[in-house]
C-alpha positions as a printed Julia matrix, in Angstrom:
476×3 Matrix{Float64}:
 16.04  -72.44   49.16
 16.92  -69.92   51.79
 20.5   -71.21   51.75
 20.58  -71.0    47.9
 19.32  -67.41   47.97
 22.06  -66.23   50.32
 24.79  -66.11   47.64
 22.47  -64.14   45.29
 21.55  -61.57   47.93
 25.24  -61.28   48.76
 25.94  -60.59   45.06
 23.19  -57.91   44.94
 24.47  -56.24   48.06
 27.98  -56.21   46.57
 26.67  -54.65   43.36
 24.74  -52.05   45.36
 27.82  -51.32   47.41
 29.58  -50.42   44.16
 26.7   -48.83   42.19
 25.38  -46.5    44.87
 28.69  -44.66   45.42
 29.31  -44.57   41.67
 25.84  -43.09   41.07
 26.36  -40.62   43.9
 29.71  -39.59   42.45
 28.13  -39.18   39.01
 25.25  -37.05   40.27
 27.62  -35.07   42.49
 30.0   -34.52   39.6
 27.19  -33.27   37.38
 26.02  -30.93   40.15
 29.55  -29.53   40.62
 29.92  -29.1    36.84
 26.57  -27.3    36.66
 27.44  -25.01   39.54
 30.88  -24.22   38.06
 29.49  -23.7    34.55
 27.09  -21.11   35.95
 30.07  -19.06   37.04
 32.2   -19.68   33.96
 32.32  -16.57   31.82
 32.17  -17.34   28.12
 34.58  -15.36   26.0
 35.24  -14.67   22.33
 38.32  -16.4    20.95
 41.08  -13.85   20.48
 42.64  -15.58   17.47
 45.14  -13.83   15.25
 45.25  -12.15   11.85
 47.27  -10.66    9.04
 45.95   -7.6     7.19
 49.08   -6.43    5.4
 49.66   -6.67    1.66
 50.43  -10.15    0.3
 51.29  -13.21    2.34
 52.28  -12.98    5.97
 56.08  -13.15    6.28
 57.2   -16.56    7.48
 60.19  -15.24    9.37
 60.96  -12.15   11.34
 59.13  -10.52   14.22
 56.79   -7.61   13.58
 58.18   -4.16   14.33
 56.54   -3.31   17.66
 58.01    0.17   17.96
 55.72    3.1    18.7
 56.56    5.93   16.35
 55.65    9.62   16.74
 53.33   10.76   13.96
 52.41   14.22   12.72
 49.61   15.25   10.39
 50.92   17.33    7.5
 49.53   19.09    4.47
 50.89   20.73    1.33
 50.09   23.46   -1.19
 49.4    20.77   -3.77
 46.81   19.06   -1.53
 44.99   22.33   -0.83
 45.11   23.49   -4.48
 43.62   20.17   -5.64
 40.82   20.5    -3.07
 40.05   24.08   -4.13
 39.95   23.13   -7.81
 37.45   20.36   -7.13
 35.3    22.6    -4.94
 35.19   25.25   -7.68
 34.07   22.7   -10.3
 31.2    21.23   -8.28
 27.81   20.75   -9.94
 24.55   21.12   -7.99
 20.97   20.02   -8.51
 18.42   22.58   -7.24
 16.42   21.27   -4.27
 12.66   20.81   -4.35
 10.76   23.71   -2.85
 10.22   23.23    0.87
 12.24   19.99    0.9
 14.54   21.05    3.78
 16.57   17.89    4.66
 13.75   15.42    3.92
 15.42   14.33    0.66
 18.92   14.35    2.13
 21.4    17.22    2.2
 19.75   20.38    0.87
 21.84   21.61   -2.05
 21.1    25.3    -1.44
 22.7    25.03    1.97
 25.43   22.82    0.51
 26.47   25.72   -1.73
 26.96   27.86    1.39
 29.01   25.14    3.09
 31.21   24.73    0.01
 31.67   28.51   -0.31
 32.86   28.64    3.3
 35.09   25.6     2.69
 36.68   27.18   -0.36
 37.07   30.75    0.88
 37.24   30.77    4.67
 38.11   27.32    6.03
 41.81   27.16    6.89
 43.04   23.57    6.66
 46.56   24.5     7.75
 45.19   26.02   10.94
 43.06   22.92   11.57
 46.12   20.69   11.07
 47.73   22.64   13.9
 44.65   22.0    16.02
 44.8    18.27   15.22
 48.49   18.16   16.12
 47.98   19.73   19.55
 47.72   16.21   21.01
 50.54   13.65   20.62
 49.97   11.31   17.66
 51.59    7.92   17.15
 51.62    4.94   14.81
 52.54    1.32   15.44
 52.35   -1.75   13.22
 49.95   -4.5    14.33
 49.07   -7.56   12.23
 50.71   -6.02    9.16
 49.04   -2.57    9.14
 49.94    0.79   10.7
 47.6     1.78   13.52
 47.22    5.48   14.28
 46.28    6.78   17.73
 46.53    9.8    19.98
 47.7     9.32   23.57
 47.06   12.16   26.01
 48.36   12.06   29.57
 47.36   14.46   32.37
 49.85   17.25   32.99
 49.11   17.14   36.72
 47.97   14.26   38.95
 46.79   15.06   42.5
 48.76   13.29   45.21
 47.51    9.78   45.86
 45.31    9.64   42.75
 45.67    6.76   40.32
 45.56    7.63   36.64
 43.03    5.45   34.84
 43.84    4.44   31.24
 40.82    4.94   28.99
 40.55    3.73   25.4
 37.92    5.68   23.45
 36.78    4.35   20.07
 34.9     6.36   17.42
 32.44    5.16   14.79
 31.29    6.06   11.25
 31.25    8.75    9.88
 33.27   10.1    12.79
 36.95    9.98   13.64
 39.39   10.36   16.51
 38.7    14.11   16.22
 35.26   13.58   17.84
 37.03   13.3    21.19
 39.03   16.56   21.04
 36.55   18.44   23.24
 36.17   15.71   25.85
 39.88   14.85   26.24
 40.8    17.92   28.35
 37.78   17.28   30.59
 39.0    13.75   31.3
 42.72   14.44   31.57
 42.45   17.77   33.45
 39.08   17.51   35.28
 40.0    19.89   38.11
 40.74   22.63   35.59
 37.23   22.27   34.14
 35.29   22.22   37.44
 34.75   18.47   37.27
 34.89   16.68   40.67
 38.16   18.37   41.66
 40.26   15.67   40.08
 39.27   12.61   42.12
 39.15   10.62   38.86
 41.87   11.36   36.3
 42.41    9.63   32.96
 45.06    9.2    30.34
 43.19    8.85   27.09
 44.06    6.72   24.08
 42.0     7.33   20.91
 42.89    5.05   17.99
 41.6     5.33   14.44
 39.78    2.17   13.37
 41.87    0.5    10.62
 40.65    1.9     7.31
 39.58    5.17    8.95
 41.65    8.36    8.9
 45.34    7.81    9.51
 45.15    4.08   10.34
 46.16    1.99    7.35
 43.33    0.16    5.57
 43.34   -3.66    5.69
 44.61   -5.21    2.46
 42.77   -8.49    2.99
 39.06   -9.34    3.09
 37.33  -10.13    6.35
 38.46   -7.33    8.66
 35.62   -6.96   11.18
 34.9    -5.72   14.71
 36.45   -8.84   16.28
 39.73   -8.24   14.43
 39.6    -4.59   15.5
 38.99   -5.59   19.13
 42.01   -7.89   19.05
 44.24   -5.2    17.5
 43.18   -2.64   20.11
 43.91   -5.09   22.94
 47.36   -5.61   21.4
 47.76   -1.83   21.2
 46.96   -1.36   24.88
 49.26   -4.21   25.8
 52.04   -2.66   23.71
 51.54    0.61   25.59
 52.16   -1.29   28.82
 48.62   -1.5    30.18
 47.36   -4.7    31.84
 43.95   -3.29   32.83
 42.02   -0.39   31.33
 38.63    1.2    30.82
 36.84    1.29   27.45
 34.37    3.77   25.99
 32.5     3.84   22.7
 29.43    4.66   20.66
 28.4     3.55   17.16
 31.05    1.07   15.85
 33.1     2.02   18.9
 30.4     0.44   21.05
 30.46   -2.82   19.09
 34.27   -2.91   19.11
 34.7    -2.17   22.82
 31.93   -4.61   23.79
 33.78   -7.24   21.74
 36.97   -6.34   23.61
 35.13   -6.92   26.91
 33.92  -10.31   25.68
 37.37  -11.24   24.41
 39.59  -10.42   27.4
 37.31   -9.54   30.36
 40.27   -9.84   32.74
 41.88   -6.83   31.04
 38.79   -4.6    31.07
 38.16   -2.77   34.33
 34.97   -1.27   32.98
 33.03   -0.6    29.78
 31.15    2.67   29.18
 28.83    2.97   26.18
 26.6     5.67   24.72
 24.94    3.29   22.26
 24.27   -0.4    22.7
 23.49   -3.05   20.13
 20.72   -5.41   21.23
 19.62   -7.21   18.09
 18.36  -10.57   19.35
 14.59  -10.86   19.15
 12.55  -13.03   21.5
  8.97  -13.7    22.59
  9.78  -11.94   25.85
 10.85   -8.83   23.93
  7.68   -8.86   21.82
  5.53   -9.09   24.94
  7.54   -6.26   26.46
  6.88   -4.07   23.41
  3.14   -4.86   23.37
  2.57   -4.28   27.08
  5.14   -1.52   27.58
  2.93    1.34   26.4
  0.13    0.36   28.8
  1.7    -1.31   31.85
  5.43   -0.52   31.58
  6.12   -1.44   35.21
  4.95   -4.99   34.47
  7.73   -5.51   31.88
 10.46   -3.54   33.62
 10.17   -0.3    31.63
 10.24    3.16   33.15
  8.16    6.22   32.26
 11.25    7.66   30.51
 11.62    4.46   28.44
  8.01    4.76   27.29
  8.49    8.39   26.29
 11.55    7.53   24.22
 10.26    4.31   22.62
  6.65    5.0    21.67
  4.89    5.23   19.29
  6.97    2.12   18.67
  6.42    1.66   14.92
  7.3     5.27   14.19
 10.41    5.5    16.39
 11.85    2.0    16.02
 10.88    0.99   12.49
  9.95    3.96   10.3
 12.6     6.4    11.58
 15.25    3.68   11.66
 14.48    2.65    8.07
 14.65    6.29    6.98
 18.07    6.73    8.56
 19.65    3.41    7.53
 19.62    3.44    3.73
 23.36    4.14    3.75
 23.88    0.97    5.81
 22.4    -1.31    3.14
 24.66    0.22    0.47
 27.77   -0.03    2.64
 26.96   -3.55    3.79
 26.63   -4.8     0.2
 28.46   -2.68   -2.43
 30.63   -0.13   -0.6
 33.17    0.3    -3.41
 30.54    1.37   -5.96
 29.16    4.31   -3.99
 32.53    4.97   -2.41
 34.36    5.7    -5.67
 32.2     8.8    -6.28
 32.64   10.05   -2.71
 36.4     9.53   -2.88
 36.55   11.62   -6.07
 34.31   14.51   -5.03
 34.88   16.49   -1.82
 31.42   18.07   -2.22
 29.74   14.67   -2.5
 31.77   13.43    0.46
 30.73   16.4     2.61
 27.06   15.99    1.75
 27.16   12.26    2.5
 28.93   12.67    5.87
 27.42   15.93    7.15
 23.84   14.82    6.54
 24.42   12.28    9.35
 25.58   15.04   11.7
 22.2    16.67   11.16
 19.58   13.96   11.65
 21.65   11.73   13.96
 22.15   14.68   16.29
 18.43   15.43   16.38
 15.82   13.8    14.13
 13.72   16.98   14.05
 16.53   18.86   12.28
 15.49   17.41    8.92
 12.69   20.01    8.92
 15.28   22.84    8.72
 16.66   24.15    5.43
 20.21   24.04    6.85
 19.72   20.77    8.73
 20.41   22.63   11.98
 24.09   21.77   11.58
 25.47   25.03   12.88
 23.17   25.0    15.92
 25.27   22.19   17.39
 28.66   22.4    15.68
 30.84   24.95   13.9
 31.58   24.54   10.21
 35.28   24.36   11.09
 34.6    21.33   13.31
 32.4    19.6    10.75
 34.74   20.22    7.82
 37.78   19.09    9.82
 36.13   15.71   10.27
 35.32   15.59    6.53
 38.91   16.54    5.71
 40.26   13.61    7.73
 38.39   11.31    5.32
 39.34   13.4     2.27
 43.1    13.74    2.73
 43.5    10.06    3.67
 41.19    8.74    0.89
 39.63    6.57    3.58
 35.91    6.82    2.81
 35.82    3.56    0.81
 37.76    1.52    3.37
 35.61    2.96    6.17
 32.45    1.9     4.31
 33.85   -1.6     3.76
 33.76   -2.13    7.53
 29.98   -2.53    7.18
 30.3    -5.23    4.55
 32.89   -7.15    6.56
 30.7    -7.16    9.66
 27.23   -7.64    8.18
 28.18  -10.23    5.56
 29.48  -12.5     8.33
 26.78  -11.68   10.87
 23.76   -9.84    9.37
 22.11   -9.16   12.72
 25.33   -8.54   14.66
 24.05  -11.31   16.95
 26.91  -13.84   16.93
 29.03  -12.04   19.49
 25.91  -10.83   21.33
 25.23  -14.45   22.34
 28.25  -14.08   24.59
 27.28  -11.97   27.57
 29.3    -8.98   28.78
 30.23   -9.52   32.44
 32.6    -6.63   33.05
 31.21   -3.62   34.97
 29.22   -1.6    32.44
 27.98    1.99   32.33
 25.35    3.11   29.83
 24.6     6.72   28.93
 21.26    6.84   27.09
 21.05   10.08   25.1
 17.48   11.1    24.16
 18.16   11.8    20.46
 20.08    8.55   19.84
 18.93    6.59   16.79
 17.38    3.9    18.97
 16.65    3.67   22.69
 17.46    0.49   24.62
 15.93    0.35   28.1
 17.91   -1.08   30.99
 15.51   -4.04   31.19
 16.6    -5.08   27.68
 20.25   -4.13   28.06
 20.76   -6.39   31.08
 19.97   -9.47   28.96
 23.39   -8.93   27.33
 25.23   -6.7    29.79
 25.15   -8.73   33.0
 26.82   -6.23   35.3
 25.3    -2.79   34.7
 26.76   -0.46   37.33
 25.26    2.79   36.04
 22.45    3.53   33.58
 21.85    7.24   32.94
 19.0     8.93   31.11
 20.93   11.85   29.66
 19.01   15.16   29.57
 19.95   16.08   25.98
 22.17   15.01   23.09
 22.23   12.51   20.28
 24.45   10.06   18.43
 27.74   12.01   18.45
 27.79   12.43   22.22
 31.47   13.29   22.75
 31.36   15.81   19.89
 28.05   17.42   20.85
 27.82   17.13   24.65
 31.39   16.51   25.89
 30.78   17.72   29.45
 27.68   15.57   29.96
 29.47   12.49   28.65
 32.63   13.21   30.7
 30.57   13.56   33.89
 28.84   10.25   33.24
 32.11    8.43   32.5
 33.57    9.78   35.76
 30.47    8.83   37.73
 30.7     5.3    36.33
 34.43    4.88   36.98
 34.08    6.25   40.51
 31.47    3.57   41.25
 33.58    0.8    39.73
 36.62    1.84   41.75
 34.49    1.62   44.92
 33.34   -1.94   44.19
């Protein structure tokens, strides 16, 4: 029996001699794959698109030239505006309503009177043209942008390219006060020029002087791809990004799409829409034991009472969003036809989004933060380009595909990130929540004042924070 068993044991030992190394290789391979997958950065597919009129041409390369562009006006344009302003109809406001029902029509009369009799659009066109404007055709539509380079660069200093992206109902004009601070910092007592930028501010397609998409489906991902192509066309391989509002969503998508091209991402609003049990626990415990859930005393002050600040106030301020995310063309046709309606619709946001308490004022506190010339110039950019409807469609294109804006948020942002949290922003996102999406937060700043339109309202504060962030990234 012993002799008979010898061949069997020999067979088993042979099998073991084969199986053990195979098993070891399998386990080892899985371990290596797991370790490598931990360090693999997921990205958004770049893809491609066509947003021009009709079918995409089968032959012929797209014109990649960069063409100088100048904003112009005419007597006819101004006369038409004045006629419409003179024929406006108003509904008297309720007594004591202030801005609680929207734009107060008594104050609106004053704004329109200034617009008709004192506002000088020709002069403002000159102001707009003080920076170099350009257009280039990408994916079938003309993309407008301004590109401002520093006039002087200190010896040995590298110029950092910075793409700044606006949101709704803003425009490239929001950045006019911050551009000189970034391109000529030494001349504005900012860090003696150790960080110097050349700034590129595009208009989102469908906004201002960027052509509106002719096809359905143009969303933040398509915008991100077009802006990467723009930067590449300008000769940049690596660059910094900055944004708030839609600009935040677009630039974060750019960072997810081509992280190797993004040196750093600076945001003054972040979208964190994914809900989780951990988040709910954080909200419940945050008011009582904030340190236990990673919140600071400043977070608590900005977030609570939670229902009032994160649900009631957000619902009050987001009615426009539901309209624009469902039937933008219906509401938009009236705004595109009436400059007074357009001004009321846009300027109301510059009141309550700058400071929620301003809705208690009869004039919405608009002139406490901005001049009427500044506010009306932004409105005029929408008016003269007839772009209000196409700008509103951007909500439908994004929310109809991804109602919670969560699809891209599942892909983490791994590029160095700076966050400037302004106290009057529509919603506050603490660092503890932000780091679930933004995996490499280099700076997180509790800004001392300011709201949603940071570059427009507090340009120096925002410029200082951008510089502080970039300085840290460059030292990494």
